[in-house]
TORLOVO-42893 format. One line per field, with one value per atom (N, C-alpha, C): residue number from 0; x, y, z. Coordinates in steps of 0.001 Angstrom, whole numbers, plus 500000, padded with zeros to 6 digits. Layout:
i NUM_...
c1 X_...
c2 Y_...
c3 Z_...
***
This chain:
i 0_0_0_1_1_1_2_2_2_3_3_3_4_4_4_5_5_5_6_6_6_7_7_7_8_8_8_9_9_9_10_10_10_11_11_11_12_12_12_13_13_13_14_14_14_15_15_15_16_16_16_17_17_17_18_18_18_19_19_19_20_20_20_21_21_21_22_22_22_23_23_23_24_24_24_25_25_25_26_26_26_27_27_27_28_28_28_29_29_29_30_30_30_31_31_31_32_32_32_33_33_33_34_34_34_35_35_35_36_36_36_37_37_37_38_38_38_39_39_39_40_40_40_41_41_41_42_42_42_43_43_43_44_44_44_45_45_45_46_46_46_47_47_47_48_48_48_49_49_49_50_50_50_51_51_51_52_52_52_53_53_53_54_54_54_55_55_55_56_56_56_57_57_57_58_58_58_59_59_59_60_60_60_61_61_61_62_62_62_63_63_63_64_64_64_65_65_65_66_66_66_67_67_67_68_68_68_69_69_69_70_70_70_71_71_71_72_72_72_73_73_73_74_74_74_75_75_75_76_76_76_77_77_77_78_78_78_79_79_79_80_80_80_81_81_81_82_82_82_83_83_83_84_84_84_85_85_85_86_86_86_87_87_87_88_88_88_89_89_89_90_90_90_91_91_91_92_92_92_93_93_93_94_94_94_95_95_95_96_96_96_97_97_97_98_98_98_99_99_99_100_100_100_101_101_101_102_102_102_103_103_103_104_104_104_105_105_105_106_106_106_107_107_107_108_108_108_109_109_109_110_110_110_111_111_111_112_112_112_113_113_113_114_114_114_115_115_115_116_116_116_117_117_117_118_118_118_119_119_119_120_120_120_121_121_121_122_122_122_123_123_123_124_124_124_125_125_125_126_126_126_127_127_127_128_128_128_129_129_129_130_130_130_131_131_131_132_132_132_133_133_133_134_134_134_135_135_135_136_136_136_137_137_137_138_138_138_139_139_139_140_140_140_141_141_141_142_142_142_143_143_143_144_144_144_145_145_145_146_146_146_147_147_147_148_148_148_149_149_149_150_150_150_151_151_151_152_152_152_153_153_153_154_154_154_155_155_155_156_156_156_157_157_157_158_158_158_159_159_159_160_160_160_161_161_161_162_162_162_163_163_163_164_164_164_165_165_165_166_166_166_167_167_167_168_168_168_169_169_169_170_170_170_171_171_171_172_172_172_173_173_173_174_174_174_175_175_175_176_176_176_177_177_177_178_178_178_179_179_179_180_180_180_181_181_181_182_182_182_183_183_183_184_184_184_185_185_185_186_186_186_187_187_187_188_188_188_189_189_189_190_190_190_191_191_191_192_192_192_193_193_193_194_194_194_195_195_195_196_196_196_197_197_197_198_198_198_199_199_199_200_200_200_201_201_201_202_202_202_203_203_203_204_204_204_205_205_205_206_206_206_207_207_207_208_208_208_209_209_209_210_210_210_211_211_211_212_212_212_213_213_213_214_214_214_215_215_215_216_216_216_217_217_217_218_218_218_219_219_219_220_220_220_221_221_221_222_222_222_223_223_223_224_224_224_225_225_225_226_226_226_227_227_227_228_228_228_229_229_229_230_230_230_231_231_231_232_232_232_233_233_233_234_234_234_235_235_235_236_236_236_237_237_237_238_238_238_239_239_239_240_240_240_241_241_241_242_242_242_243_243_243_244_244_244_245_245_245_246_246_246_247_247_247_248_248_248_249_249_249_250_250_250_251_251_251_252_252_252_253_253_253_254_254_254_255_255_255_256_256_256_257_257_257_258_258_258_259_259_259_260_260_260_261_261_261_262_262_262_263_263_263_264_264_264_265_265_265_266_266_266_267_267_267_268_268_268_269_269_269_270_270_270_271_271_271_272_272_272_273_273_273_274_274_274_275_275_275_276_276_276_277_277_277_278_278_278_279_279_279_280_280_280_281_281_281_282_282_282_283_283_283_284_284_284_285_285_285_286_286_286_287_287_287_288_288_288_289_289_289_290_290_290_291_291_291_292_292_292_293_293_293_294_294_294_295_295_295_296_296_296_297_297_297_298_298_298_299_299_299_300_300_300_301_301_301_302_302_302_303_303_303_304_304_304_305_305_305_306_306_306_307_307_307_308_308_308_309_309_309_310_310_310_311_311_311_312_312_312_313_313_313_314_314_314_315_315_315_316_316_316_317_317_317_318_318_318_319_319_319_320_320_320_321_321_321_322_322_322_323_323_323_324_324_324_325_325_325_326_326_326_327_327_327_328_328_328_329_329_329_330_330_330_331_331_331
c1 617950_619284_618628_618298_617659_618900_619054_620348_621618_622487_623832_624809_626084_627383_628610_629096_630389_631642_632613_633646_634461_633638_633539_634787_635109_635882_635494_635390_634313_635055_636801_636895_638502_639327_640285_641532_642387_642930_642427_641417_640392_640472_640487_640737_639411_639352_638014_637716_636158_635457_634301_634029_632775_631663_630409_629816_627886_627402_626326_624920_624596_623861_622704_621405_620315_619991_618503_617550_617615_617990_617986_619474_620816_621964_621314_620626_620358_620071_618677_618440_619111_620117_621330_622684_622607_623624_623708_624991_624900_624064_624025_623223_623528_622566_622665_621746_622088_620795_620397_621947_622170_622463_621470_622080_622850_623849_624492_624651_624508_624582_626154_626941_628903_628705_629233_629530_631146_631935_633252_634097_635214_636342_637461_638496_639786_640867_641530_642729_643932_643787_644983_645594_646533_648256_647398_646273_645480_644569_644341_643472_643862_644865_645856_646188_646845_647079_645943_644959_643575_643365_643320_642835_644199_644596_646386_646561_645514_645260_646618_646916_648084_648333_648842_648702_647641_647001_645846_644632_644757_643668_642038_641633_640613_640003_639347_638770_637975_637121_635773_635169_634891_634193_632905_632461_632791_632879_633912_634304_634411_633757_633781_635097_636200_637167_637170_637916_637372_637475_638364_638869_638052_637771_637164_635765_634877_633517_632989_632612_631612_630574_629053_628265_627184_625663_624633_623942_623636_621870_621186_619980_619048_617977_618546_617588_617532_617622_617942_617143_617366_616242_617280_617937_618339_618015_618342_617738_619046_620292_621484_622350_621662_622233_620461_619928_618698_619151_617772_617936_618457_619460_619495_621376_621895_622973_624114_625115_626134_627390_627676_628696_630077_630644_631884_632172_632982_633244_634618_635372_636678_637262_637885_638415_637844_638009_636293_636082_636866_636675_636484_636047_635605_636423_636129_636843_637367_637875_637778_636888_636390_635571_633994_633669_632503_632222_631022_631398_632194_632927_633472_633139_634211_633700_633818_634240_634229_633031_631952_629696_629758_628423_627616_626499_626448_625478_625829_625823_626349_625729_625089_624453_624806_625316_626332_625704_626456_625908_626136_625161_625703_626644_626990_628625_629495_629419_630805_631054_629497_629426_630237_630890_630967_630883_629808_629031_630151_630536_630844_631202_632219_632436_631335_631001_630137_630826_630124_631075_631368_632002_632668_631816_632090_631496_631964_631848_631644_633513_633503_634614_635981_636183_636519_636619_635838_636078_637364_636636_637773_639051_638999_640608_641675_640803_641608_641305_640548_640299_641196_641672_642257_643766_643900_646149_645710_644665_645236_644484_643624_643040_644269_645138_646169_647198_647547_648465_648306_646859_646256_646496_646038_646348_647757_648492_650097_650470_650344_650541_650185_648869_648568_648972_649518_650236_651741_652248_653617_653047_652617_651571_651457_650800_650911_652176_652931_654884_655382_654662_655375_655986_656070_656485_656164_656614_656115_656683_656506_656627_657900_659106_660788_661720_661172_661990_662295_662709_663601_662960_663920_663208_662596_661686_660367_660689_660939_661548_659730_659638_658317_658748_658747_659184_657967_658360_656819_656351_656723_656753_655964_656263_655492_654413_654399_652775_651339_650525_649489_649317_649567_649945_650951_652132_653041_653375_652330_652390_651456_650622_649298_650137_651096_651565_652615_653733_654467_653533_652395_651263_650931_650797_649634_650906_652761_653164_653938_654174_654719_653420_652193_651115_651571_651522_651781_652739_653840_654932_656116_655874_657083_658488_659813_660401_660512_660305_660076_661066_661281_662882_661481_661649_660682_662042_661507_662481_661597_662195_661839_662407_662035_662817_662606_662364_662140_662324_663808_663651_663895_664708_665079_663509_662804_661539_660352_660422_659510_659697_661296_661582_660835_660306_659933_658305_657545_656557_656312_657322_657343_658012_658389_658821_657625_656953_655760_654718_654660_653797_654639_655734_656006_657105_657814_659106_660290_661542_662598_663813_663858_664654_664268_664719_665071_665885_665648_666408_665831_666933_666818_666678_665793_665438_666698_667654_668837_669306_669493_670430_670105_668963_667655_667853_667920_667970_668930_670358_671560_671626_672474_672494_672810_672499_672485_673408_673852_674466_673423_673807_672532_672032_673287_672919_673731_672708_673534_673320_673985_673542_672276_672014_670804_670121_669202_668507_667166_666228_665191_664063_663333_662747_661362_661144_660084_660044_659043_659241_657744_657393_655876_656550_656661_656901_656012_655876_654951_655735_656926_657779_658174_658625_658830_660024_660703_662232_663475_664131_666002_665434_664185_664114_663426_663015_662365_663119_664379_665635_666135_666166_667804_666829_665455_665307_664971_664895_664957_666077_667482_668601_669042_668433_668735_667538_666681_665730_666547_665662_666581_666044_666877_666096_664575_663828_662897_661671_662408_661305_660539_659875_658511_658525_658716_658167_656963_655761_654908_654805_654732_654562_653107_652979_651990_652128_653028_653196_654236_654083_654724_655344_655287_655826_656946_657998_659134_659531_658964_659214_658534_657689_656905_658253_659343_660052_661335_661775_662939_663842_665269_666317_667485_665698_666325_666774_666984_667535_666923_667080_666760_667053_668499_669673_668669_668196_667477_666368_665387_664633_665203_666502_666528_667449_668310_669415_668532_667857_667571_666238_665198_663882_662785_662940_662427_661148_660060_659103_658876_658440_657841_656501_655795_654218_653158_652161_651877_650821_650195_648908_647990_647069_646022_644808_643994_642976_642037_642116_641140_640072_640561_639663_639713_640303_640542_638856_638922_637498_636730_635215_634770_634931_635386_635258_636958_638119_639266_639414_638046_638239_637115_636886_635872_636634_637982_638457_639358_640164_641114_640554_639279_638252_638204_637755_637719_639161_640125_641428_641494_641473_641854_641280_639662_639562_640118_640693_640786_642825_643267_644764_645517_644417_644802_644245_645015_644758_644351_643147_643116_643890_644707_645948_646715_647154_647587_647469_645799_645325_644341_644567_644226_645728_646947_648110_648365_648265_648268_647423_646044_644871_644298_645383_645291_644190_643990_643911_642591_641443_640405_640775_639732_639867_638157_638228_636371_637154_635706_635577_636590_636466_636864_638645_639000_640147_641294_640409_640940_642335_641921_643005_644279_644439_645315_646090_645462_646154_646676_646236_646095_647891_647971_649121_650427_650127_650732_651123_650423_650814_651195_651590_652251_653795_654056_655319_655811_655628_655419_655775_654648_654629_653221_652994_652060_653009_652019_652709_651080_651184_649894_648612_647805_646287_645276_644705_644058_642423_641713_639879_639334_638845_637698_636909_636014_634507_633849_632920_632084_630991_630213_629249_628863_628162_627947_629033
c2 354436_353422_352702_353475_351882_352199_353420_353754_353997_353228_353640_352767_353445_353371_352502_352137_350840_351034_350934_350375_348516_348262_346909_346152_345022_343808_342863_342798_341811_340005_340006_339496_339249_337844_337793_338512_339751_340475_341445_341479_342437_344163_344963_346340_346695_347665_348315_349106_349037_349888_350566_351190_352491_351603_351131_350896_351456_351991_352189_350519_350888_349929_350253_348989_348901_348554_348561_347911_346293_346023_344393_344179_345122_344757_344735_345790_345959_344801_344044_343005_341893_341747_340919_340713_341975_342303_340860_340811_339858_340049_338862_339197_339674_340370_341707_342553_342595_343509_344773_345431_346650_347224_348085_348687_349689_349795_351433_352431_353503_354310_355104_354961_355008_356026_357062_358337_358183_357684_358006_356575_356585_355424_355891_354919_355223_354566_354912_353857_353471_352108_351503_350632_350303_349343_347946_347651_346237_346601_347946_347866_348280_349005_349341_347596_346875_345259_344800_344840_344515_344937_346431_347672_347181_346214_346233_344163_343992_342622_341446_342061_341935_340386_339852_339328_338407_337820_337375_337898_339211_339612_339472_339607_339359_337933_337309_335985_335657_336332_335803_336948_336677_337321_337366_338555_339921_340689_341868_342288_343543_344295_345754_345640_346567_346685_347830_347899_348678_347972_348272_347484_348547_349672_350463_351344_351544_352190_353116_353931_354844_355552_356051_356252_356206_355886_356357_355366_354964_353022_353568_353245_353212_352323_351048_350626_349343_348694_348060_347342_345440_345355_344876_345613_345599_346484_346930_347535_348807_347868_348659_349901_349285_350256_350797_352009_352632_353116_353387_353953_355758_355822_357825_357099_356189_355826_355764_356911_357023_355712_354979_354181_354019_352836_352511_351163_350758_349155_348991_347922_348087_346532_346647_344546_343745_342561_341216_340973_340893_340681_341545_342634_344097_344187_344170_343869_343121_341884_340723_339299_339442_338182_338775_340130_340756_342171_342752_343837_345011_345560_346844_347820_349057_350773_351453_350487_351427_351244_351435_351208_352256_352618_353353_353013_351765_351094_349476_348895_348186_347004_346163_345178_344632_344966_344136_343865_342313_342319_343025_343952_344168_344047_342627_342576_343243_344190_344194_346008_345952_347246_348205_349447_350284_351575_351941_353642_354679_355436_356418_356966_357557_358360_359870_359594_360979_362005_363174_364502_364473_362984_362872_362475_362209_362222_360868_360684_359440_360169_361664_361424_361531_362424_362082_360331_359551_357828_357347_358127_357672_358452_359224_359749_359239_358436_357728_356524_355506_354503_353126_352027_350936_351659_352580_353125_353611_354834_354849_354123_352939_351794_351185_351031_349980_350639_351703_352364_352645_353196_353058_351591_350465_348962_349150_349400_349379_349766_350923_351928_350897_350816_350122_348796_347925_346827_346971_348083_348647_349001_349761_349977_348957_347798_346362_345951_346097_345848_345573_347448_348057_349248_350267_351156_352195_353126_354699_355512_356867_358409_358169_358379_358708_357715_356179_355251_355110_355989_356082_356255_356121_356626_355474_355835_354996_354909_354097_353874_353815_354090_354314_354420_352523_352443_352672_353062_353428_354788_355598_356871_357836_357542_358168_357750_356282_355975_356666_355530_356186_355588_354308_353822_354916_354590_354952_357097_357614_358239_359337_358374_358180_357173_357037_356278_357340_358184_358964_360256_360599_361629_361380_360076_359705_359402_358290_358250_360137_360691_361913_362979_362736_363417_362825_361705_361049_361001_361700_362474_361118_360845_359357_360476_360213_360854_359549_360194_359439_359764_358347_358467_357784_358761_358289_357506_356743_355860_356200_356685_356704_356629_355648_355933_357536_358584_359649_360764_360738_361311_363047_362490_363992_364861_364275_364737_365449_364865_364082_364633_365276_365815_366618_367682_368653_368352_367393_366446_365772_364927_363976_364989_366073_366521_367274_367707_368312_367377_365761_365180_365435_365389_364831_364582_363821_363074_363886_363939_364165_364126_362451_362530_361552_361371_360974_360080_358917_358005_357385_357156_356992_355534_354764_353330_352751_352940_352344_352034_352999_352874_352103_352116_350863_349464_349689_348086_347214_348288_347850_346125_345400_344039_344244_343425_343594_342211_342931_341162_340670_339671_339343_339946_340827_341916_343453_344353_345314_346116_347226_348844_349061_349082_349094_350683_350548_352379_352643_351536_351419_351086_351914_350933_350771_350647_350210_350764_350248_350160_349822_350313_350814_350205_348908_348332_347925_348664_348731_347814_347623_347315_345832_344970_343838_343379_342248_342011_342645_343386_343695_345042_345763_346556_346446_344975_344286_343808_343290_342438_343055_344743_345384_346117_346101_346692_346302_344376_344186_344030_343871_343959_344218_345827_347538_347570_346924_346724_347301_348040_347902_346742_346420_345129_345612_344934_344766_345057_345366_346490_345549_346269_345653_346253_345499_345747_345488_346110_345959_346102_344283_344325_344556_345330_345007_345772_345407_345823_344856_344894_343965_344493_346014_346570_346465_346147_345708_344894_343650_342153_341258_339984_339550_338411_338191_337637_338667_337915_338119_337498_337780_336849_336933_336867_337488_335995_336366_335038_335379_334581_334187_334964_335488_336296_337440_338401_339120_339097_337628_337613_336881_335974_335263_336048_336933_337704_339162_339846_341180_341102_340440_339373_340514_340602_341311_340922_341550_341258_341717_340735_340741_340391_341666_341762_342042_341191_341020_341991_342369_343817_343480_342720_342849_343606_344255_344593_344144_343120_342227_341779_340741_340197_340183_341398_341824_341778_341971_341645_343415_343370_344282_345622_344897_345791_346131_345420_346065_347653_347345_348284_349359_349331_349919_350921_350767_351061_351567_351457_352139_353385_352956_354407_355553_355252_356227_356998_356298_356646_357341_357330_358208_359334_359408_360555_361945_360769_361887_361999_361061_361499_361542_361759_362354_363342_364680_365629_365771_367019_367398_367929_368505_368919_367959_367051_366084_365475_365124_364375_365302_366841_366851_367123_367119_366914_365750_364474_363099_362642_362996_362743_364288_365015_365920_366190_364956_364987_363728_364757_363910_363572_362048_361458_361073_360886_359896_358841_357934_357002_356180_357378_357423_357248_358248_358145_356924_356266_355574_354712_353537_352613_353745_354545_355667_355779_355988_356596_355457_354009_352811_352436_352903_352511_353499_354539_355556_355438_354507_354272_353324_352131_350965_351244_352597_353165_353926_354588_354310_356463_356911_358213_358932_358385_359018_359041_360265_360363_360275_359552_359753_359179_359880_359355_359841_358820_359679_359421_360004_360393_360013_358752_358735_358815_360050_360552_359446_358650_357461_358283_359284_359755_360954_362074_363385_364508
c3 591922_591267_590354_589030_587999_587006_587034_586343_586929_586894_587263_586489_587034_585875_586722_586110_586779_585835_586522_585697_586054_584985_584149_583576_584975_583918_583549_581847_581225_581423_580941_580898_581643_581911_582395_580971_581287_579991_579400_579560_579207_579290_579012_579420_580529_581712_582049_581615_581557_580681_581471_581507_582028_581336_581696_581461_582074_581282_581850_582157_583543_584077_584308_584605_584471_585679_585796_586407_586595_585563_585698_586210_586063_586694_587866_588808_590028_590276_590047_590420_590458_589886_589530_590920_591260_592225_593156_593674_594890_596063_596698_598283_598995_599828_600893_601533_602459_603279_603150_602204_602303_601052_600170_598798_599534_598924_598980_597950_597765_596661_597144_595924_596367_595538_596311_596310_596111_596375_596570_596448_596093_596513_596410_596003_596293_595316_594735_593975_594845_595289_596175_595323_596000_594715_594020_595074_594702_593630_593593_592408_590888_591839_590585_589824_590587_589944_589317_590219_589389_587777_588019_586741_585661_585923_585014_584921_585459_585233_585619_586939_587306_588722_588725_590279_590646_589525_590112_591258_590542_591973_592267_590579_590404_590589_591009_591408_589793_590259_589123_588209_586712_586059_585786_585427_585098_586527_587274_587975_587954_589296_589026_590248_589835_591286_591725_592786_594010_595600_596335_597198_598524_598228_599374_598437_599384_599224_600050_599565_600941_599994_600823_600412_601456_600696_602048_601441_602692_602212_601534_600780_599821_600170_600440_600856_602153_603140_604151_604848_605008_605639_607333_607709_609365_609603_610875_611410_612187_612291_612427_611397_610350_608920_607945_608289_607815_606767_606269_605324_605102_604172_605004_605805_605938_607273_605740_606661_605678_605966_605280_605252_604514_605147_604349_604257_602923_603037_602729_603430_602682_602844_601608_602010_601632_602713_602754_601578_600300_599175_598050_598517_597148_596226_595362_594005_593542_594204_593793_594148_594837_594897_594224_594979_594647_594325_593523_593227_594143_593477_594559_594532_594720_594758_593429_592825_591570_590200_591638_591183_591477_591199_591404_592697_592554_593270_593778_594953_595692_596301_596240_597531_598332_600038_600667_602150_602358_603664_605024_605506_606430_607324_607445_607870_607860_606173_605625_605763_606763_606843_607775_607842_608903_608942_610118_609874_609903_608847_608894_609925_610617_612017_612267_613418_613244_612930_612606_611810_610982_609793_608260_608099_606468_605403_604698_603545_602502_602372_601662_600983_602160_603302_604473_604438_604600_604738_603470_602187_601324_600660_601478_601142_602497_603011_604352_603567_603425_602629_603528_602796_603023_603534_602809_603372_604458_604874_606092_607285_606958_608021_608164_607212_607426_607784_607791_608650_610456_610451_612029_612168_611634_612344_612086_611573_611610_613214_613124_614464_615374_615624_617002_617194_616296_616366_616928_616685_617295_618663_618587_620274_621219_620615_621294_621667_620663_620994_622124_622384_623127_623167_621967_621233_621939_622248_623099_622444_622325_622488_623177_622734_623491_623477_622836_623027_621653_621185_619613_618564_617309_615682_615846_614760_614171_612797_611784_610371_609400_608565_607492_606421_605655_604220_603579_602110_600768_601373_602056_602812_601635_600326_599306_599117_599163_599267_599752_600039_601121_602180_602465_604018_604255_603568_604074_604396_603651_604149_605395_605390_606623_607774_607278_608885_609869_608388_608954_609976_609196_609501_610965_611416_612671_613783_613376_614539_614843_613748_614192_614891_614409_615716_616860_617040_618389_619032_618866_619394_618777_617901_617977_616537_616838_615587_614450_613614_612081_610832_610724_609562_608094_607494_606192_605030_604721_603407_602209_601111_600150_599239_597888_596535_595628_596268_595541_596841_598113_598567_598342_596521_596250_595803_595441_595236_596000_597249_598324_599349_599199_600505_601462_600711_601560_601871_600714_601279_602497_602441_603974_605127_604796_606697_606383_605551_606082_606526_606515_607090_608309_608844_610395_610835_608994_608965_609619_610820_610982_610305_609884_608748_607869_606409_605286_605098_604511_604128_603094_602076_600331_600602_599669_599424_599224_598321_598201_599354_600602_601689_602396_602531_603017_602967_601441_601035_600579_601394_601210_601683_601208_601754_603018_604003_605316_605728_607398_607985_608488_609639_610286_610975_611960_612923_612806_612789_612362_613519_613315_614516_614887_616019_616387_616400_615277_614818_615406_614883_615006_616263_616846_618011_617435_616056_615416_613918_612925_611879_611117_610174_609582_607912_607333_606229_605506_604190_603179_601876_602017_601153_600773_601827_601934_601184_601336_599921_600810_600577_601012_602345_601884_602963_604656_604345_605314_606150_605399_606039_606775_605674_606927_608138_608177_609182_610300_610228_611023_611874_611284_611228_611685_611954_612897_613933_614266_615423_616401_617581_618659_619133_620710_621409_621795_621811_621774_620675_619830_619043_618331_617036_616102_614919_613852_612793_612201_611734_611395_609727_609340_607603_607381_605879_605506_604141_603824_601802_601367_599976_599299_597710_598187_596563_596011_596833_596847_596448_597155_597036_598028_597450_598509_599275_598799_599442_600230_601322_601798_602621_602403_602924_604185_605213_606527_607179_608575_609037_610863_611687_612935_613906_613994_614937_615268_615042_615354_616222_616122_616749_618011_618050_619319_620158_619485_620416_620295_620163_620569_620517_620810_621016_620162_618894_618051_617431_617258_616689_614837_614726_613096_613130_613268_613203_611671_611304_610038_610598_609654_609718_608113_608572_607328_607363_606852_606626_605499_605054_604171_605314_606072_607155_608872_609063_610466_611060_612218_612378_612511_613005_612844_614272_615304_616334_616200_615632_615403_614292_613101_612115_613178_613903_614297_615558_615602_616984_616203_615014_613790_612826_613034_612591_613245_614618_615811_615827_616119_616177_615466_614003_612744_613042_613148_613474_614392_615298_616313_616349_615361_615230_614272_613169_611481_611320_611505_611458_609750_610033_608639_607524_608189_607579_607002_607435_606987_605945_606390_604861_603700_603444_602548_602304_602412_601746_601047_601677_601242_600443_600255_599385_598713_598211_597031_596075_595843_593844_594070_593911_593295_591731_591177_589591_589764_588364_588234_587700_587912_587116_585815_584735_583541_583829_584558_584996_585382_585880_586552_586081_585045_584640_583876_583644_583518_584251_585183_586759_587382_587368_587938_587481_586033_585576_585894_586316_586898_588397_588550_590328_590135_589516_589757_589038_588370_587551_588996_589996_591304_590746_590340_589460_590729_591486_592445_593781_594433_595756_596693_597829_598715_598205_598355_597958_596556_596380_595122_595058_595619_596030_594557_594422_593202_593491_592796_592506_591954_592432_592117_591035_592042_591382_591931_590809_591449_591005
***
């Protein structure tokens, strides 16, 4: 690992540049007990914002973006992650406050790492990535709120994206009747039905102005959009239903009211993957092994790109021109 490459943001407002780095840089990496040779990462919405210099994602410069990474331990001073262990890391400040996954080498505290589940590899882990982890945590949150198969339809907003696509696949595989909400139903209809959606709903209809209470439609929902979509989902929840909210692709604000909460006993549950506990992460990753089929994952994460392609692909993602997940080959 004396020589490696990384996609570096040198200063605010500057474009990310793929740079060769050397042993001197390696010695200056941040503190941590484990040195990881990164083989794969992924492109998430937050990564695209960072690469485009948007929304104050990056806190310190120079910075290597990438909130996901997976690879193999090459140096370690802790017993639970010996050399040769296949590991992954997501969130927890990666690509924001400390070097992230768009580097072929990172040094991390052991507490940030998760062992890749037995029988899986780094490529699988990053095809799932933060998007898949988020979707699984949303499903678990809805289950904790009492959602069970057969209790009614479940809506998933932003279904054409990574989180939404995995959520559709997971819920369908678990036996739920899933309605996929997308701004591109005309283009993505076959894709979404292939993931298990039994019905489609346009983003325009899902975000139409809502009354304080509307006809009850959903036993639960996964919302990746926010804004008007979230407001209408809440107004349309069945009595005792819940929304797992995890995204803001549409808007950070929503013009909601208390009526669904006090008259229909509904729940709005936030879902976070940045600071959630190691125990919760491990539980979610183990469930993903069993609940997310290889066929669904192959459909959602069908494309692999290189570090050099990331800036252009980030712009396309922000413009809504991508579906599913983009796997990033960092080395090899």
